[in-house]
Each structure stands twice: as C-alpha cells, then as structure tokens.
C-alpha positions in Angstrom: -9.6 269.8 137.8 -10.8 272.3 140.6 -11.9 270.5 143.9 -14.7 273.1 144.0 -18.1 271.6 143.5 -19.6 272.6 140.1 -22.7 271.0 138.3 -22.9 271.2 134.6 -26.6 270.6 133.7 -26.8 269.4 130.1 -30.2 269.0 128.4 -30.2 266.1 126.1 -29.8 266.1 122.2 -33.0 266.3 120.1 -35.4 263.5 119.8 -38.6 263.4 117.5 -40.8 264.6 120.4 -38.6 267.6 121.2 -38.2 268.7 117.5 -42.0 268.4 117.1 -42.6 270.2 120.4 -44.6 267.5 122.0 -44.8 266.4 125.5 -42.3 263.7 125.7 -42.2 260.0 126.4 -39.3 257.7 126.8 -38.1 258.1 123.1 -34.5 257.6 121.8 -32.6 260.5 120.1 -33.2 260.9 116.3 -30.5 260.8 113.9 -29.6 264.5 113.9 -29.8 264.4 117.7 -27.2 261.4 117.9 -24.9 263.7 115.7 -25.4 266.4 118.0 -24.8 264.5 121.1 -21.4 263.1 119.5 -20.4 266.6 118.8 -20.3 267.0 122.8 -17.5 264.3 123.1 -14.3 266.1 124.4 -15.9 269.3 125.1 -17.5 268.7 128.2 -14.7 268.0 130.8 -15.8 266.5 134.3 -14.8 264.5 137.0 -18.2 262.5 137.3 -21.4 262.1 135.4 -24.8 261.3 136.2 -27.9 260.7 134.0 -31.6 260.6 134.1 -32.9 257.2 133.3 -34.7 258.2 130.3 -33.1 256.8 127.0 -32.7 260.2 125.4 -30.4 261.2 128.2 -28.5 258.1 128.4 -27.7 258.1 124.8 -26.5 261.6 125.0 -24.3 260.8 128.0 -22.9 257.7 126.1 -22.2 259.9 122.9 -20.6 262.7 124.8 -18.2 260.2 126.3 -19.7 259.3 129.7 -21.0 255.7 129.1 -20.2 255.2 132.7 -22.6 257.8 134.0 -24.5 256.8 137.1 -28.2 256.8 136.8 -30.3 258.9 139.1 -34.2 258.5 138.6 -34.8 261.9 140.4 -33.4 263.6 137.2 -36.0 262.2 135.1 -38.4 264.6 133.1 -41.8 265.4 134.4 -44.2 262.4 134.0 -46.6 263.7 131.4 -49.2 260.9 132.1 -51.8 260.8 129.5 -50.2 263.9 127.7 -47.0 262.1 126.7 -46.6 262.2 123.0 -49.2 264.8 122.5 -48.9 268.3 120.9 -49.7 271.0 123.5 -51.3 273.4 120.7 -53.7 270.6 119.9 -54.2 269.9 123.6 -54.8 273.5 124.3 -57.7 273.4 121.6 -59.0 270.0 122.9 -58.8 270.8 126.8 -57.9 274.4 127.3 -59.0 274.6 130.8 -57.0 271.6 131.9 -53.7 273.0 130.1 -54.3 276.6 131.6 -54.6 275.2 135.2 -51.4 273.2 134.7 -49.4 276.3 133.5 -51.0 278.3 136.4 -50.8 276.0 139.1 -47.8 273.9 139.9 -49.7 271.7 142.2 -52.1 270.7 139.5 -51.9 267.4 137.2 -54.9 267.2 135.1 -52.9 264.8 133.1 -52.6 261.9 135.6 -48.9 262.2 135.9 -46.7 264.5 138.3 -47.3 268.0 139.4 -44.5 270.4 138.8 -44.2 270.6 142.5 -43.4 266.8 142.6 -40.9 267.5 140.0 -39.3 270.1 141.9 -39.1 268.0 145.2 -37.3 265.3 143.5 -35.0 267.7 141.6 -33.8 269.2 144.8 -33.1 265.9 146.2 -31.0 264.8 143.3 -29.1 268.2 143.3 -28.5 268.0 147.1 -27.0 264.5 146.9 -24.4 266.3 144.4 -23.9 269.3 146.5 -20.6 267.9 148.4 -19.3 266.1 145.5 -15.7 267.7 144.8 -15.0 268.7 141.5 -17.1 269.0 138.3 -20.1 266.6 137.7 -21.9 266.5 134.3 -25.5 265.9 134.9 -27.5 264.7 131.8 -31.2 265.7 132.1 -34.2 267.5 130.5 -35.5 270.7 130.0 -37.9 270.9 132.9 -35.5 269.9 135.6 -32.9 272.4 134.3 -35.6 275.2 134.2 -36.5 274.4 137.5 -33.1 274.3 138.9 -32.5 277.7 137.4 -35.8 279.3 139.2 -34.8 277.6 142.5 -31.3 279.1 142.2 -33.0 282.5 141.7 -35.3 282.1 144.4 -38.2 282.7 142.0 -41.7 280.9 141.9 -42.1 277.5 140.2 -44.1 279.0 137.4 -41.3 281.4 136.4 -39.9 278.3 134.6 -42.2 279.1 131.7 -40.0 282.1 131.2 -36.9 280.2 131.0 -35.4 278.8 127.6 -33.1 275.7 127.7 -31.9 274.5 124.2 -30.9 270.9 123.6 -27.3 270.1 124.4 -26.9 273.3 126.2 -25.2 273.7 129.4 -26.3 275.4 132.7 -23.8 275.5 135.5 -24.4 275.9 139.1 -22.2 276.2 142.1 -23.4 275.6 145.7 -24.2 278.9 147.6 -22.7 279.1 151.1 -26.1 279.8 152.5 -27.8 276.8 151.0 -29.2 276.5 147.3 -27.2 277.2 144.5 -25.5 280.0 142.5 -26.4 280.2 138.8 -23.0 280.8 136.9 -24.3 280.5 133.4 -27.5 279.3 131.6 -28.4 277.9 128.1 -24.7 278.0 126.6 -23.3 276.0 124.1 -20.6 273.5 125.1 -17.3 275.1 126.4 -14.3 273.0 127.7 -13.7 275.9 130.1 -15.4 275.4 133.4 -16.0 278.6 135.5 -14.0 278.5 138.5 
C-alpha cells in the first residue's frame, strides 16, 4: 500500500429515502442497499476507515468490510431540520420561495437545520484531519459532503454542488494538493481495487 495520502470518499448504499429522492433522516439501508453495500467487500482496499455517524453510512462501512471504521460526526449529511423525510418536489409546490432561497443561497436554512456553508465548514475540518494520515483512507459519507468536497477541490462556489452527481456506493478520490486544498483524482465511479497512485 502506498504511503501517499489518498482519500476514497464512498457514498453510502441506498436507503428508502434515497431511492424515493427524499430529504433523508437517519434511516437504515433498505434490503437492496444492504446487498449493494456487501458487494463492496474486498473491492475497496484501504489502510484506514472513517465513517459518518448516520446509520446508513455505518451499515455500508460494516458490510464493505470496515466494521472498525472510526466515527467522525463532521462527515454527517446536512441536517435537513423540518425537511427531513420530505419530498423536494412536494416541498417545491408547498413552499417554493423557501426551497428556491435554499438552492440559491448557501447561508440560508429555512428548514431550521444547517446551512450549506455550515456543512462546508465542518466537512473542511474533517478532511483536514485526514490530510496527513499516510496511506489510503476509506471515508464512508453522504452525497452532500462528497459534492462539497468536489467543488472545494475545484475551487468552485458552493452552489456548484447542484451540478455534481454522486451515486450510491460510488467512489471519489482526493489527494492533498501541495499548496493546500485537494486534487480531484476521480469522481462518481464504481468500486475499483486499484487506487490511483
């Protein structure tokens, strides 16, 4: 295994909420999601593993072969507050101005939860703690944090995350950039046992 720092950001396997395209709460994987997560076992080779505290991420880590993954609360998905469990399309019909404000302004939280800027700050903290960890670290997290990690690596605005796709169980690889920040090596790809050097 290489001693160079490499982060493999792995989005959790599907849950009922992600399949129905709802704002998630802290739900478990569904049956197909558990099967999908189990298919990762042996295909992700890492020296270390860390996971969001949310159940769907912890289950994905266990089924992928990383039951000993350390838990980092800063890797959790955005706190959706009163929107948790709701259908964004229905919310757009019920409260279009609130939803539009949230998409347009990363410092807005009409749902009573976190702003995107708050998520970005804690994600940055989590990634910085991993910056000098040698070898490969598997990071089991969510779509929101991974999208933000990609736009941060590209030095794009936070709202650019709405133009990034991150599929369940996909892998995004980051390497530390010598001048700070991160280099995006690959994004939204299926599991691959070969880590880019």
